[in-house]
C-alpha positions as CSV (number, residue, x, y, z in Angstrom):
1,X,100.5,98.0,121.4
2,X,96.6,98.0,119.2
3,X,96.0,95.9,116.1
4,X,95.7,99.4,114.5
5,X,99.6,100.1,115.1
6,X,100.2,97.0,112.9
7,X,97.8,98.0,110.4
8,X,99.9,101.4,110.2
9,X,103.2,99.1,109.5
10,X,101.8,97.2,107.4
11,X,100.2,100.2,105.2
12,X,103.6,101.7,105.0
13,X,104.9,98.9,103.0
14,X,101.8,98.5,101.1
15,X,98.8,101.3,101.3
16,X,95.5,99.3,100.4
17,X,94.4,102.5,98.3
18,X,96.5,100.4,95.5
19,X,94.6,97.4,95.9
20,X,92.7,96.2,92.8
21,X,89.0,97.6,93.0
22,X,88.1,93.2,93.0
23,X,89.8,92.9,96.4
24,X,89.2,92.8,99.6
25,X,92.1,93.6,101.4
26,X,92.1,95.0,105.6
27,X,90.9,94.3,108.7
28,X,88.8,91.9,108.0
29,X,87.4,90.2,111.6
30,X,88.4,91.9,114.7
31,X,88.4,95.1,116.3
32,X,91.6,97.7,115.2
33,X,91.4,99.2,118.9
34,X,92.4,95.6,120.7
35,X,95.4,95.2,121.9
36,X,97.8,92.8,120.3
37,X,99.1,89.8,122.3
38,X,100.7,88.0,119.4
39,X,101.0,87.9,115.6
40,X,100.6,85.1,113.0
41,X,101.7,84.8,109.1
42,X,100.4,82.9,106.9
43,X,99.7,83.0,103.1
44,X,96.1,81.7,103.6
45,X,93.5,81.6,107.0
46,X,92.8,78.2,107.3
47,X,91.6,76.6,110.3
48,X,94.4,74.9,111.1
49,X,96.5,78.6,111.3
50,X,93.6,79.8,113.6
51,X,94.8,76.8,116.0
52,X,97.9,77.8,115.2
53,X,96.7,80.9,116.3
54,X,95.4,80.2,119.7
55,X,98.0,77.5,120.5
56,X,100.4,80.6,120.3
57,X,98.2,82.9,122.3
58,X,98.1,85.3,119.0
59,X,95.2,87.5,118.7
60,X,96.3,88.3,114.7
61,X,96.6,87.0,111.9
62,X,98.3,88.7,109.3
63,X,97.1,87.0,105.4
64,X,98.3,87.8,102.4
65,X,95.0,86.0,100.9
66,X,91.7,87.5,102.1
67,X,89.6,84.5,103.5
68,X,86.4,86.7,103.2
69,X,86.5,87.1,99.4
70,X,83.1,88.1,98.4
71,X,79.9,88.5,101.0
72,X,78.6,86.3,103.7
73,X,75.4,85.9,104.0
74,X,75.2,83.3,106.5
75,X,77.7,82.2,108.8
76,X,76.6,78.3,110.0
77,X,80.1,76.6,109.5
78,X,78.7,74.6,106.3
79,X,81.7,76.2,104.5
80,X,86.0,76.3,105.2
81,X,85.3,79.9,105.2
82,X,82.5,80.6,107.8
83,X,84.2,78.3,110.1
84,X,87.3,80.0,109.9
85,X,85.2,83.5,110.9
86,X,83.6,81.8,113.6
87,X,86.2,80.6,115.3
88,X,88.2,83.4,114.6
89,X,85.5,85.4,116.5
90,X,84.9,83.1,119.0
91,X,88.6,83.5,120.5
92,X,88.7,86.9,119.7
93,X,91.3,87.0,117.2
94,X,91.1,89.6,114.1
95,X,91.9,89.1,110.9
96,X,94.1,91.0,108.2
97,X,94.6,90.6,104.8
98,X,97.1,92.5,102.2
99,X,97.0,90.5,99.2
100,X,97.1,92.9,96.1
101,X,98.0,95.8,97.9
102,X,101.6,93.9,98.5
103,X,101.3,93.1,94.7
104,X,101.7,96.8,93.8
105,X,104.2,97.7,95.9
106,X,107.6,98.0,94.8
107,X,109.2,95.8,97.5
108,X,105.9,93.5,97.7
109,X,105.9,90.1,95.9
110,X,107.1,90.3,92.6
111,X,110.4,92.2,94.4
112,X,110.4,89.4,96.3
113,X,110.1,86.4,93.8
114,X,113.4,88.9,91.9
115,X,115.6,88.7,94.8
116,X,115.0,84.6,94.9
117,X,115.9,84.3,91.4
118,X,119.0,87.3,92.3
119,X,117.2,89.9,89.4
120,X,119.1,93.1,88.8
121,X,117.4,96.5,87.1
122,X,114.1,95.4,88.5
123,X,111.4,97.6,87.3
124,X,108.0,97.4,87.8
125,X,106.2,95.7,84.5
126,X,102.4,97.2,84.8
127,X,102.4,100.6,86.4
128,X,98.5,101.1,88.2
129,X,97.2,104.5,86.6
130,X,96.0,107.4,88.2
131,X,98.4,106.9,91.2
132,X,99.7,110.4,91.3
133,X,97.8,113.1,92.0
134,X,98.4,117.5,92.0
135,X,97.9,119.9,94.6
136,X,97.9,123.5,93.8
137,X,97.6,126.2,96.5
138,X,98.1,129.9,96.8
139,X,99.7,131.9,100.0
140,X,101.0,134.6,100.9
141,X,104.6,135.2,100.1
142,X,105.9,135.4,103.8
143,X,104.3,131.9,104.5
144,X,105.5,130.1,101.3
145,X,109.0,128.5,102.3
146,X,107.1,127.2,105.7
147,X,103.8,125.9,103.7
148,X,106.3,123.9,101.0
149,X,107.9,122.4,103.8
150,X,105.5,121.1,106.1
151,X,103.6,119.5,102.7
152,X,106.9,117.7,101.8
153,X,107.2,116.7,105.0
154,X,104.2,115.1,105.1
155,X,105.3,113.2,101.6
156,X,104.6,115.4,98.7
157,X,106.9,116.4,96.6
158,X,108.5,113.2,96.0
159,X,109.0,111.8,92.3
160,X,111.4,109.2,91.7
161,X,114.7,109.9,93.2
162,X,113.6,113.0,93.9
163,X,112.1,114.8,97.4
164,X,111.2,118.0,97.4
165,X,109.9,118.8,94.1
166,X,108.0,121.9,93.6
167,X,106.9,124.5,91.3
168,X,106.2,128.4,92.2
169,X,105.3,131.1,90.6
170,X,104.4,134.9,92.2
171,X,101.1,136.1,91.5
172,X,98.5,138.5,93.0
173,X,95.8,137.0,95.3
174,X,92.5,138.5,96.0
175,X,89.3,138.5,98.1
176,X,86.6,140.5,100.4
177,X,85.8,138.5,103.6
178,X,82.2,139.5,104.7
179,X,80.8,140.3,107.9
180,X,81.0,136.6,109.1
181,X,84.6,136.7,107.8
182,X,87.7,137.2,109.9
183,X,90.4,137.7,107.6
184,X,94.2,136.8,108.9
185,X,95.3,139.9,106.0
186,X,93.2,142.8,105.8
187,X,89.8,144.0,106.6
188,X,86.3,142.4,106.6
189,X,84.6,144.5,104.1
190,X,87.4,145.9,102.1
191,X,89.1,144.3,98.8
192,X,92.2,143.3,99.8
193,X,95.4,142.5,97.1
194,X,98.3,140.0,98.6
195,X,101.2,138.7,96.6
196,X,100.9,135.5,96.9
197,X,103.0,131.9,95.8
198,X,101.1,129.7,93.6
199,X,102.9,126.0,95.0
200,X,102.5,122.8,93.0
201,X,103.6,119.2,94.3
202,X,102.5,115.9,93.0
203,X,101.7,113.5,95.6
204,X,100.8,109.5,95.7
205,X,97.0,109.5,96.0
206,X,97.2,107.7,99.0
207,X,98.6,110.4,100.7
208,X,95.7,112.7,100.2
209,X,93.8,113.0,103.8
210,X,97.2,113.1,105.2
211,X,98.1,116.3,102.8
212,X,95.1,118.2,103.3
213,X,94.8,118.1,107.0
214,X,98.8,119.5,106.5
215,X,97.5,121.7,103.9
216,X,95.1,123.2,106.2
217,X,97.2,123.2,109.5
218,X,100.1,125.2,108.0
219,X,98.4,127.3,106.0
220,X,97.6,131.1,107.1
221,X,94.2,132.3,106.0
222,X,90.4,131.7,106.9
223,X,89.9,130.0,104.2
224,X,92.2,127.7,102.1
225,X,91.6,128.3,97.6
226,X,93.8,124.9,96.3
227,X,93.1,122.6,93.6
228,X,93.9,118.9,93.8
229,X,93.5,116.6,90.3
230,X,94.5,113.2,88.6
231,X,97.6,112.8,87.1
232,X,97.9,110.0,83.8
233,X,101.9,110.0,84.4
234,X,103.6,106.2,84.6
235,X,104.3,105.8,88.5
236,X,107.5,103.8,88.2
237,X,107.0,102.4,91.9
238,X,103.6,101.4,92.4
239,X,101.9,98.2,90.2
240,X,102.1,94.6,88.9
241,X,104.7,92.1,88.1
242,X,108.5,93.0,87.7
243,X,111.0,92.8,85.2
244,X,114.5,92.5,86.0
245,X,118.0,90.2,84.3
246,X,119.6,87.1,85.1
247,X,123.8,88.3,85.6
248,X,124.4,85.3,83.1
249,X,122.0,84.5,79.8
250,X,121.0,80.5,80.3
251,X,119.8,77.8,78.4
252,X,116.0,77.9,78.5
253,X,116.1,74.4,80.0
254,X,119.0,75.4,82.6
255,X,117.1,78.4,82.8
256,X,114.0,76.3,84.1
257,X,115.7,73.7,86.0
258,X,117.3,77.2,87.6
259,X,114.2,78.2,88.7
260,X,112.7,75.2,89.7
261,X,115.6,75.2,92.5
262,X,115.1,78.7,93.5
263,X,111.2,78.5,93.8
264,X,111.1,75.4,95.3
265,X,108.9,74.0,92.5
266,X,108.0,70.2,92.2
267,X,106.4,70.9,88.7
268,X,106.8,73.4,86.0
269,X,104.7,73.8,82.9
270,X,105.6,75.7,80.2
271,X,105.4,76.7,76.6
272,X,108.0,75.6,73.9
273,X,111.6,76.6,74.1
274,X,112.5,78.6,71.2
275,X,116.7,77.9,71.0
276,X,117.7,81.6,72.8
277,X,118.9,82.8,75.6
278,X,117.3,83.6,78.4
279,X,118.5,86.7,79.8
280,X,115.2,89.4,80.4
281,X,113.2,87.6,83.0
282,X,109.8,89.4,83.7
283,X,107.6,87.7,87.1
284,X,104.4,88.2,88.3
285,X,103.1,86.1,91.6
286,X,99.3,84.3,91.1
287,X,97.6,84.4,88.5
288,X,99.4,86.3,85.4
289,X,98.0,85.3,82.3
290,X,97.0,89.1,81.8
291,X,101.2,90.0,81.7
292,X,101.7,88.0,78.8
293,X,101.1,90.9,76.3
294,X,103.0,93.2,79.1
295,X,106.4,91.0,79.0
296,X,106.5,90.7,75.8
297,X,106.2,94.9,75.2
298,X,109.3,94.6,77.6
299,X,111.4,92.2,75.8
300,X,111.5,89.5,78.0
301,X,112.6,86.5,77.0
302,X,110.2,84.5,79.6
303,X,106.9,85.3,82.3
304,X,107.3,83.4,85.9
305,X,103.5,83.5,86.4
306,X,100.5,81.1,87.4
307,X,97.6,79.1,86.6
308,X,97.9,80.0,82.9
309,X,95.0,77.8,81.2
310,X,95.5,75.6,78.2
311,X,94.9,78.6,75.3
312,X,97.5,80.7,77.6
313,X,100.5,79.2,76.2
314,X,99.6,79.4,72.4
315,X,99.6,83.6,73.0
316,X,103.6,82.6,74.0
317,X,103.6,82.5,70.0
318,X,107.4,82.8,69.3
319,X,107.9,85.7,71.4
320,X,108.8,84.3,74.7
321,X,108.7,81.6,77.5
322,X,105.7,81.2,79.1
323,X,106.9,79.6,82.7
324,X,103.7,78.3,85.3
325,X,105.4,77.0,88.8
326,X,102.2,77.0,91.1
327,X,99.9,80.0,92.3
328,X,101.5,78.5,95.7
329,X,104.8,78.6,94.8
330,X,104.6,81.8,93.7
331,X,104.1,83.5,96.2
332,X,105.3,81.1,99.2
333,X,108.2,83.3,100.5
334,X,105.7,86.4,100.8
335,X,105.0,85.1,104.4
336,X,108.6,85.4,105.7
337,X,109.4,88.2,104.0
338,X,106.2,90.1,106.4
339,X,108.0,88.3,109.3
340,X,111.2,90.0,108.4
341,X,109.7,93.3,107.6
342,X,107.5,93.6,111.8
343,X,109.4,91.7,113.7
344,X,112.2,94.8,112.6
345,X,109.4,97.2,113.4
346,X,108.3,95.7,115.9
347,X,110.7,94.5,118.6
348,X,108.9,94.1,122.1
349,X,107.2,90.4,121.3
350,X,107.6,87.5,118.8
351,X,106.3,87.8,115.4
352,X,105.3,84.0,114.7
353,X,105.5,82.2,110.8
354,X,102.9,80.3,110.6
355,X,103.8,76.1,110.0
356,X,100.9,75.4,108.2
357,X,101.7,74.8,104.4
358,X,98.2,76.2,103.2
359,X,99.1,74.7,99.3
360,X,95.6,73.1,98.2
361,X,97.6,71.8,95.2
362,X,99.8,68.5,95.5
363,X,101.4,66.3,92.9
364,X,101.6,63.0,92.1
């Protein structure tokens, strides 16, 4: 197994195409064609984690946060980032980061929080725009079914809880090939009219290259006519944050204690209690002040997130409770989730959970 094989498994869980534009995800250090000796999973790639990888003969670190976020102009070992990269290169250890790609995945960071709290009726809080595309192509009537099936097998036509979705209509196509053409149907130099089916399917944007490869391989024509456009439709399975419901409503204080226990946090900074039952809970792992308006619009009773500033708490007003449980604490269960996920996909060697607590914040 090579590093790219592991990346493919992670890409199936959280395609990198859905990471935020500001992020730096993917293979940050190493060669994707290197054979894998072992994998270690961590939230952050620190020097201690690289040392763990060396001790356990792991040459691939799968990290949630990217160790390289902005550009590196020099590698002198002056900063912890430079020291990590230098040590990883010296020991031929690759580093892969999944970060906001997993934030935006339906089975990602925020789903993990919801499951930790036992929430039901989970829905994406802030759907990502521009994730759905549409392909329309034209094919001889006799080849339409085979082409549709090939596109479906490549992942097209999945809409919410439905698959093999398409729209088809019949029409007349015309073409005239020049001297260099080699038409499958008709003769070059002669105008040909063919009964064709226009096939329209939607697909997730990360599948575009795969869909086009399938289209060109399965389509009978020498030159394939097709159109691709980006839709504004909301994708209910891609986006950041989630909202779910408790089985039973709780008083604010009871709910905060419940969250503190379930999320294994030593401290919760929160806005004032509104003296009303807590039932609908919005969550956003990591820095989530930007989700306050979305949580209000979704009628959440409380938003669980991290890194809230002083003035953010004022914006709760009388609409919901804001609960800052800490950045590390909101994402801490992610690495165990990745270990479980990869262990089911890769069974010929162990996937190791890093023992290093990378939380830089301590509590008195």
